[in-house]
C-alpha positions, -999 to 999 in steps of 0.1 A, spaced: -92 358 162 -75 327 176 -63 297 158 -82 265 167 -56 238 174 -71 204 168 -55 169 169 -53 155 134 -61 118 130 -39 102 104 -60 93 73 -52 56 76 -75 27 76 -70 -11 78 -89 -32 53 -102 -68 58 -69 -82 46 -48 -62 71 -35 -38 46 -34 -1 55 -48 23 30 -43 60 28 -74 83 29 -105 70 12 -84 53 -15 -70 19 -23 -35 33 -22 -14 13 2 6 29 31 37 11 19 35 27 -16 34 62 -1 61 56 25 85 38 1 80 65 -25 87 91 2 119 72 12 130 72 -24 131 110 -22 97 119 -36 79 150 -23 43 149 -12 33 168 -43 50 142 -66 34 113 -46 0 129 -53 10 132 -90 18 95 -91 -13 85 -71 -40 110 -82 -67 96 -60 -48 109 -29 -52 143 -15 -21 164 -7 -32 169 29 -36 131 33 -1 125 20 14 151 43 -5 137 73 7 102 64 43 113 61 40 131 94 26 100 110 55 80 96 81 104 109 65 104 144 61 66 145 89 54 124 96 22 143 60 10 143 56 19 106 89 2 96 78 -30 115 45 -30 96 63 -24 63 87 -53 70 58 -76 78 41 -66 45 73 -73 26 76 -108 43 40 -115 34 45 -105 -2 76 -126 -5 58 -156 10 29 -152 -15 54 -148 -44 72 -180 -34 40 -199 -30 28 -187 -64 60 -194 -82 62 -230 -68 27 -238 -82 28 -252 -117 -6 -250 -133 -18 -282 -150 -18 -269 -186 -30 -302 -200 -65 -295 -186 -66 -261 -202 -53 -276 -235 -79 -304 -236 -107 -279 -229 -95 -256 -257 -92 -285 -281 -127 -297 -271 -141 -263 -280 -127 -264 -316 
């Protein structure tokens, strides 16, 4: 009996927004990798994100370890995007007078 050696494709897919998801879940690559970097094991990551499979987490961590520079560049871009969105949202002050007048009109 021989062992069939096959290439494993990482369980990663890019959604329409450019975010990379792990497996057939909505869990983001950055969540898995940052949790791993914080010292979590693959088993504890699955415990935290129960929609993930253990094999998908191990494959994702392996991909990260083999392609660290590319994954870190992606993670940095995602953090910059998140910061940009946060700044844009915090600079917008909603016009509460419209909401207030609508609520008062309903009374």
